[in-house]
C-alpha positions in Angstrom: 13.5 8.6 -3.0 12.1 10.1 0.4 13.0 13.4 -0.7 10.7 12.5 -4.2 8.1 11.3 -2.1 7.2 14.2 0.2 7.3 16.6 -2.7 4.9 14.6 -4.3 2.6 15.4 -2.0 3.5 18.9 -1.0 3.0 19.3 -4.9 -0.7 17.0 -4.7 1.1 14.7 -7.2 -0.4 11.9 -6.6 -2.1 10.0 -9.3 -1.7 6.5 -7.4 -4.3 7.7 -4.7 -7.7 6.0 -5.5 -10.2 8.2 -4.3 -13.3 5.1 -4.3 -10.7 3.1 -2.8 -9.3 -0.4 -4.5 -11.8 -2.3 -6.1 -9.5 -5.6 -6.3 -9.6 -5.2 -2.7 -13.2 -4.9 -1.9 -13.4 -7.8 -4.1 -11.2 -10.6 -3.1 -10.3 -9.4 0.6 -12.0 -12.1 3.0 -10.9 -11.3 6.3 -12.6 -10.0 9.4 -10.5 -9.8 12.8 -6.7 -9.6 12.0 -4.5 -6.8 12.8 -3.6 -5.7 9.3 -0.6 -3.8 8.2 -0.7 -1.5 5.3 2.9 0.1 4.3 3.3 2.9 2.3 -0.2 3.6 2.8 -1.1 7.7 2.0 -4.7 8.9 2.9 -5.8 5.8 1.2 -10.1 5.1 1.6 -8.9 1.2 1.7 -7.8 2.1 5.8 -11.6 2.7 6.5 -12.7 0.2 4.0 -10.6 -3.1 5.7 -11.5 -1.0 9.1 -15.2 -1.6 8.2 -14.7 -5.3 7.8 -13.9 -6.1 11.3 -9.9 -5.6 11.2 -7.9 -3.7 13.2 -6.0 -1.1 10.9 -2.0 0.2 11.4 -0.7 2.2 8.3 2.8 3.7 7.9 3.3 6.5 5.5 6.4 8.9 5.3 4.4 12.0 4.3 2.5 14.0 7.8 0.2 15.4 4.9 -0.9 12.5 3.2 -1.5 11.2 7.4 -3.6 14.9 8.5 -5.3 14.4 5.2 -6.5 10.6 6.1 -8.1 12.0 9.1 -9.4 15.2 8.0 -11.2 14.1 4.8 -12.7 11.5 6.6 -13.8 13.3 9.6 -12.3 11.2 12.3 -10.6 12.9 15.1 -7.3 10.9 16.4 -4.7 11.1 19.6 -0.8 11.9 18.6 1.4 10.1 20.7 5.2 11.0 19.9 7.9 8.8 19.4 10.1 7.2 17.2 7.5 7.3 14.7 4.8 9.9 15.7 1.0 7.4 16.1 -1.9 8.7 14.7 -4.2 6.9 16.7 -8.5 6.8 15.8 -10.8 8.0 18.6 -13.4 5.5 17.5 -12.3 3.5 14.5 -10.0 0.6 14.7 -7.2 2.7 12.8 -3.8 4.1 13.7 -1.3 5.7 11.5 2.1 5.9 12.3 4.7 9.0 10.2 7.7 8.2 9.2 10.5 5.9 7.7 9.1 2.6 7.0 12.4 1.1 7.7 12.6 2.5 11.1 9.5 0.9 12.1 8.5 -1.6 14.5 5.4 -3.5 16.3 4.3 -6.7 17.5 3.8 -9.2 14.3 0.9 -8.9 12.4 -1.3 -11.5 11.3 -2.3 -9.8 7.9 -0.9 -7.5 5.2 -2.4 -5.6 2.6 0.1 -3.7 -0.1 -1.4 -1.9 -2.9 0.9 1.3 -3.4 4.1 0.4 -1.3 6.0 -2.8 -3.5 5.1 -0.8 -7.0 6.6 2.4 -5.7 9.8 1.0 -5.1 12.7 0.8 -7.4 13.8 -2.9 -8.1 16.7 -1.9 -5.8 14.7 -1.3 -3.0 12.3 -3.6 -3.0 14.1 -6.4 -1.6 15.1 -4.3 1.7 11.3 -3.6 1.8 10.3 -7.0 1.8 13.4 -7.7 4.3 12.2 -5.6 7.0 8.2 -6.5 6.3 9.1 -9.8 7.4 10.1 -8.7 10.6 7.0 -7.4 11.2 4.4 -10.6 9.9 3.5 -13.8 11.5 3.9 -16.9 10.2 1.5 -17.7 7.7 -0.1 -14.7 7.7 -3.5 -13.3 5.5 -2.1 -11.4 2.6 -3.3 -9.7 -0.7 -0.6 -7.6 -2.7 -1.7 -5.6 -5.5 0.7 -5.2 -8.3 0.8 -4.1 -11.9 2.3 -5.3 -15.2 3.7 -3.6 -18.2 6.3 -3.1 -20.8 9.0 -0.7 -19.2 11.0 -0.7 -22.2 7.7 1.5 -23.4 7.5 3.5 -19.7 8.6 3.4 -16.3 7.7 3.9 -13.5 6.5 4.6 -10.3 4.4 2.7 -10.2 6.6 0.1 -11.2 6.1 -3.0 -13.0 6.9 -6.0 -10.8 6.9 -9.5 -12.7 4.8 -12.5 -11.4 8.3 -14.3 -10.6 9.7 -11.4 -8.1 6.4 -11.3 -6.4 6.5 -15.2 -5.7 10.3 -14.8 -5.1 9.0 -12.8 -2.1 6.3 -14.9 -1.1 5.9 -18.3 -2.4 2.7 -19.2 -1.4 0.6 -16.0 -2.8 -1.8 -17.1 -5.6 -2.5 -14.6 -8.9 -6.4 -14.6 -8.1 -6.7 -11.8 -10.7 -5.3 -10.2 -13.5 -7.0 -7.5 -15.9 -6.0 -4.5 -18.1 -6.1 -1.1 -16.3 -4.8 0.9 -18.2 -7.8 3.8 -18.4 -7.0 4.3 -15.0 -2.8 4.2 -15.0 -1.1 7.7 -14.0 -1.4 10.0 -17.4 2.6 9.9 -18.0 1.8 6.0 -19.2 -1.2 6.7 -21.8 1.4 9.6 -23.2 4.5 7.6 -23.9 2.9 5.4 -25.9 2.0 2.6 -23.5 -1.7 1.2 -24.4 -2.0 -2.0 -21.4 -1.3 -1.9 -18.4 -2.4 -5.6 -16.0 -3.4 -5.0 -12.5 -2.5 -8.2 -11.3 -4.0 -9.7 -7.5 -2.5 -12.1 -5.6 -3.7 -13.6 -2.0 -3.0 -16.2 0.2 -4.6 -18.0 1.7 
């Protein structure tokens, strides 16, 4: 999985990247003054948007190419602090990206969590371990926004993977399903080529 992820960044095969940021985040996020954890963040514009709402944003990304591309594309200077996971600390905006294996990341607990591309990037056998480690990084009763996709995996499969509602609520029973809409037009082309004609983007939030 690690090698595959790095190779996709190397090849520029990043169909999950949203150049304009995630519309569901911009519609349903309602928190400011939070310390927000964004796992498997890539070079997402969502990081800039969240910081612009008055939050401190901490992302974790395996690919150094993605981390450097984030700072380059947004013309943000940074300081590199070497460690178990190298930290790229923005000069100015309250954004820090850690580069390395998510499962090796540790920090003071966060009071907010945003997940648009992490849970759905992982196959079923890895998701429980991901959530288990994530819970060691999150405080109690935090603010969360989790965006998943649901589709017929008999026709096509991920990544991104379909994550059913029961699984999401098994991980985080307090989440509320606040929106779901067909996003097949914006999904990676491989899904439409396989014959899929419907893919729901589902938005979960707490509180």
